[in-house]
Backbone as JSON Lines, residues from 0, in Angstrom:
{"i":0,"aa":"M","n":[96.16,106.86,105.92],"ca":[96.73,105.52,105.85],"c":[95.61,104.51,106.07]}
{"i":1,"aa":"P","n":[95.47,103.54,105.18],"ca":[94.41,102.54,105.34],"c":[94.64,101.65,106.55]}
{"i":2,"aa":"Q","n":[93.55,101.26,107.2],"ca":[93.64,100.36,108.34],"c":[93.81,98.93,107.84]}
{"i":3,"aa":"D","n":[94.69,98.17,108.45],"ca":[94.93,96.78,108.11],"c":[94.67,95.95,109.35]}
{"i":4,"aa":"S","n":[93.64,95.11,109.31],"ca":[93.25,94.34,110.49],"c":[94.24,93.22,110.82]}
{"i":5,"aa":"T","n":[95.19,92.94,109.92],"ca":[96.14,91.88,110.2],"c":[97.35,92.38,110.98]}
{"i":6,"aa":"L","n":[97.46,93.69,111.18],"ca":[98.59,94.22,111.95],"c":[98.43,93.9,113.42]}
{"i":7,"aa":"R","n":[99.55,93.69,114.1],"ca":[99.55,93.43,115.54],"c":[100.73,94.15,116.15]}
{"i":8,"aa":"P","n":[100.68,94.46,117.45],"ca":[101.83,95.1,118.08],"c":[103.06,94.2,117.97]}
{"i":9,"aa":"A","n":[104.18,94.79,117.61],"ca":[105.42,94.02,117.45],"c":[105.94,93.58,118.81]}
{"i":10,"aa":"D","n":[106.48,92.39,118.87],"ca":[107.12,91.87,120.07],"c":[108.42,92.66,120.28]}
{"i":11,"aa":"P","n":[108.64,93.23,121.48],"ca":[109.86,94.01,121.71],"c":[111.15,93.24,121.4]}
{"i":12,"aa":"A","n":[111.18,91.95,121.67],"ca":[112.38,91.15,121.38],"c":[112.63,91.08,119.87]}
{"i":13,"aa":"D","n":[111.56,90.95,119.08],"ca":[111.7,90.95,117.63],"c":[112.2,92.3,117.13]}
{"i":14,"aa":"L","n":[111.71,93.36,117.74],"ca":[112.13,94.7,117.36],"c":[113.61,94.93,117.68]}
{"i":15,"aa":"V","n":[114.05,94.47,118.85],"ca":[115.47,94.57,119.21],"c":[116.31,93.82,118.19]}
{"i":16,"aa":"H","n":[115.88,92.62,117.81],"ca":[116.63,91.82,116.84],"c":[116.71,92.54,115.49]}
{"i":17,"aa":"A","n":[115.59,93.09,115.02],"ca":[115.57,93.76,113.73],"c":[116.45,95.01,113.73]}
{"i":18,"aa":"L","n":[116.37,95.8,114.8],"ca":[117.2,97.01,114.89],"c":[118.68,96.65,115.0]}
{"i":19,"aa":"S","n":[118.98,95.64,115.79],"ca":[120.36,95.21,115.96],"c":[120.95,94.76,114.61]}
{"i":20,"aa":"Y","n":[120.17,94.03,113.85],"ca":[120.6,93.57,112.53],"c":[120.85,94.77,111.61]}
{"i":21,"aa":"A","n":[119.92,95.74,111.64],"ca":[120.07,96.92,110.8],"c":[121.3,97.75,111.17]}
{"i":22,"aa":"L","n":[121.66,97.73,112.44],"ca":[122.84,98.48,112.88],"c":[124.15,97.77,112.5]}
{"i":23,"aa":"R","n":[124.08,96.47,112.25],"ca":[125.29,95.7,111.93],"c":[125.5,95.49,110.44]}
{"i":24,"aa":"W","n":[124.42,95.44,109.65],"ca":[124.52,95.07,108.23],"c":[123.82,96.1,107.36]}
{"i":25,"aa":"N","n":[124.37,96.38,106.17],"ca":[123.7,97.31,105.27],"c":[122.69,96.55,104.41]}
{"i":26,"aa":"S","n":[122.04,97.25,103.5],"ca":[120.97,96.63,102.7],"c":[121.49,95.56,101.74]}
{"i":27,"aa":"R","n":[122.79,95.52,101.49],"ca":[123.37,94.5,100.61],"c":[123.98,93.33,101.38]}
{"i":28,"aa":"G","n":[123.8,93.34,102.71],"ca":[124.35,92.25,103.51],"c":[125.8,92.42,103.87]}
{"i":29,"aa":"K","n":[126.35,93.59,103.61],"ca":[127.74,93.87,103.97],"c":[127.77,94.46,105.37]}
{"i":30,"aa":"P","n":[128.74,94.06,106.19],"ca":[128.79,94.6,107.55],"c":[129.16,96.08,107.56]}
{"i":31,"aa":"H","n":[128.55,96.82,108.48],"ca":[128.94,98.21,108.71],"c":[130.31,98.18,109.36]}
{"i":32,"aa":"R","n":[131.11,99.19,109.12],"ca":[132.49,99.21,109.62],"c":[132.58,99.53,111.1]}
{"i":33,"aa":"L","n":[131.56,100.09,111.69],"ca":[131.7,100.52,113.07],"c":[131.05,99.54,114.05]}
{"i":34,"aa":"G","n":[131.62,99.49,115.25],"ca":[131.01,98.76,116.35],"c":[131.06,97.25,116.24]}
{"i":35,"aa":"S","n":[130.43,96.64,117.21],"ca":[130.39,95.19,117.28],"c":[128.95,94.73,117.43]}
{"i":36,"aa":"E","n":[128.78,93.44,117.49],"ca":[127.44,92.89,117.69],"c":[126.87,93.33,119.03]}
{"i":37,"aa":"L","n":[127.7,93.32,120.06],"ca":[127.23,93.71,121.39],"c":[126.79,95.17,121.41]}
{"i":38,"aa":"T","n":[127.57,96.03,120.79],"ca":[127.22,97.45,120.73],"c":[125.89,97.65,120.01]}
{"i":39,"aa":"A","n":[125.71,96.98,118.88],"ca":[124.47,97.08,118.11],"c":[123.28,96.57,118.93]}
{"i":40,"aa":"Y","n":[123.47,95.45,119.65],"ca":[122.39,94.89,120.46],"c":[122.02,95.85,121.59]}
{"i":41,"aa":"L","n":[123.02,96.4,122.27],"ca":[122.73,97.31,123.38],"c":[122.05,98.59,122.88]}
{"i":42,"aa":"A","n":[122.49,99.11,121.76],"ca":[121.86,100.3,121.19],"c":[120.41,100.01,120.81]}
{"i":43,"aa":"A","n":[120.16,98.84,120.23],"ca":[118.8,98.46,119.85],"c":[117.9,98.34,121.09]}
{"i":44,"aa":"E","n":[118.42,97.75,122.16],"ca":[117.64,97.64,123.39],"c":[117.26,99.01,123.94]}
{"i":45,"aa":"V","n":[118.23,99.93,123.94],"ca":[117.96,101.29,124.43],"c":[116.9,101.96,123.58]}
{"i":46,"aa":"L","n":[116.99,101.81,122.26],"ca":[116.0,102.41,121.37],"c":[114.61,101.87,121.62]}
{"i":47,"aa":"V","n":[114.48,100.56,121.75],"ca":[113.17,99.93,121.98],"c":[112.59,100.38,123.32]}
{"i":48,"aa":"E","n":[113.41,100.42,124.36],"ca":[112.93,100.87,125.67],"c":[112.48,102.33,125.63]}
{"i":49,"aa":"H","n":[113.25,103.17,124.94],"ca":[112.88,104.58,124.85],"c":[111.58,104.77,124.07]}
{"i":50,"aa":"L","n":[111.44,104.07,122.97],"ca":[110.21,104.17,122.18],"c":[108.99,103.74,123.0]}
{"i":51,"aa":"A","n":[109.14,102.69,123.79],"ca":[108.02,102.23,124.64],"c":[107.68,103.29,125.69]}
{"i":52,"aa":"R","n":[108.7,103.87,126.33],"ca":[108.45,104.91,127.34],"c":[107.82,106.15,126.72]}
{"i":53,"aa":"A","n":[108.15,106.44,125.48],"ca":[107.62,107.62,124.79],"c":[106.22,107.38,124.23]}
{"i":54,"aa":"G","n":[105.7,106.17,124.39],"ca":[104.33,105.89,123.97],"c":[104.17,105.4,122.54]}
{"i":55,"aa":"F","n":[105.25,105.09,121.89],"ca":[105.14,104.58,120.52],"c":[104.68,103.13,120.54]}
{"i":56,"aa":"V","n":[103.85,102.79,119.57],"ca":[103.42,101.4,119.37],"c":[103.81,101.05,117.94]}
{"i":57,"aa":"I","n":[104.68,100.08,117.8],"ca":[105.14,99.66,116.48],"c":[104.37,98.41,116.1]}
{"i":58,"aa":"M","n":[103.75,98.47,114.92],"ca":[102.91,97.37,114.45],"c":[103.7,96.5,113.48]}
{"i":59,"aa":"Q","n":[103.3,95.24,113.41],"ca":[103.99,94.26,112.57],"c":[102.96,93.42,111.84]}
{"i":60,"aa":"K","n":[103.27,93.09,110.59],"ca":[102.42,92.18,109.84],"c":[102.63,90.77,110.36]}
{"i":61,"aa":"P","n":[101.69,89.86,110.11],"ca":[101.9,88.46,110.52],"c":[103.1,87.87,109.78]}
{"i":62,"aa":"P","n":[103.72,86.82,110.34],"ca":[104.88,86.2,109.67],"c":[104.5,85.66,108.3]}
{"i":63,"aa":"V","n":[105.5,85.6,107.41],"ca":[105.3,85.02,106.09],"c":[105.1,83.52,106.28]}
{"i":64,"aa":"R","n":[104.13,82.96,105.61],"ca":[103.81,81.53,105.78],"c":[104.47,80.67,104.72]}
{"i":65,"aa":"D","n":[104.48,79.38,104.95],"ca":[104.96,78.36,104.02],"c":[106.43,78.52,103.67]}
{"i":66,"aa":"G","n":[107.2,79.12,104.56],"ca":[108.63,79.23,104.32],"c":[109.0,80.15,103.17]}
{"i":67,"aa":"A","n":[108.04,80.96,102.7],"ca":[108.35,81.89,101.61],"c":[109.42,82.87,102.05]}
{"i":68,"aa":"K","n":[110.3,83.22,101.16],"ca":[111.38,84.14,101.48],"c":[111.1,85.5,100.88]}
{"i":69,"aa":"L","n":[111.53,86.52,101.57],"ca":[111.38,87.87,101.05],"c":[112.39,88.1,99.94]}
{"i":70,"aa":"A","n":[111.99,88.79,98.91],"ca":[112.86,89.01,97.76],"c":[114.07,89.85,98.11]}
{"i":71,"aa":"N","n":[113.92,90.8,99.01],"ca":[115.02,91.71,99.32],"c":[115.72,91.38,100.63]}
{"i":72,"aa":"S","n":[115.6,90.18,101.13],"ca":[116.21,89.87,102.42],"c":[117.73,89.75,102.27]}
{"i":73,"aa":"A","n":[118.44,90.29,103.23],"ca":[119.9,90.24,103.23],"c":[120.36,88.9,103.77]}
{"i":74,"aa":"P","n":[121.53,88.45,103.37],"ca":[122.04,87.18,103.9],"c":[122.29,87.25,105.4]}
{"i":75,"aa":"L","n":[122.26,86.11,106.04],"ca":[122.51,86.04,107.47],"c":[123.99,86.27,107.73]}
{"i":76,"aa":"P","n":[124.32,86.79,108.92],"ca":[125.72,87.05,109.23],"c":[126.56,85.79,109.22]}
{"i":77,"aa":"G","n":[127.82,85.93,108.87],"ca":[128.76,84.82,108.92],"c":[128.57,83.78,107.84]}
{"i":78,"aa":"G","n":[127.81,84.1,106.79],"ca":[127.6,83.17,105.71],"c":[126.68,82.01,106.05]}
{"i":79,"aa":"I","n":[125.92,82.13,107.14],"ca":[124.98,81.08,107.52],"c":[123.84,81.06,106.53]}
{"i":80,"aa":"K","n":[123.47,79.88,106.08],"ca":[122.38,79.76,105.13],"c":[121.12,79.28,105.83]}
{"i":81,"aa":"E","n":[119.97,79.89,105.43],"ca":[118.7,79.45,105.99],"c":[118.33,78.14,105.34]}
{"i":82,"aa":"G","n":[117.64,77.36,106.12],"ca":[117.27,76.23,105.38],"c":[116.71,75.1,105.91]}
């Protein structure tokens, strides 16, 4: 795997948010049928804490600049529009 000097350790709070979102919404932005937001958030917190205790380091690219949007980004929950 090539080394990328722009990678940085991911902020645990960002990781919890990303995992929680993935547990609540599918790739098309449709909600998963199971659980609630609280359940997804608590599960994400447990996962992040366990990964840290197990010695994993998750790297993240720098944020996208100039307000550019990702082509495959799912809509925000509840029909909220970015903007």
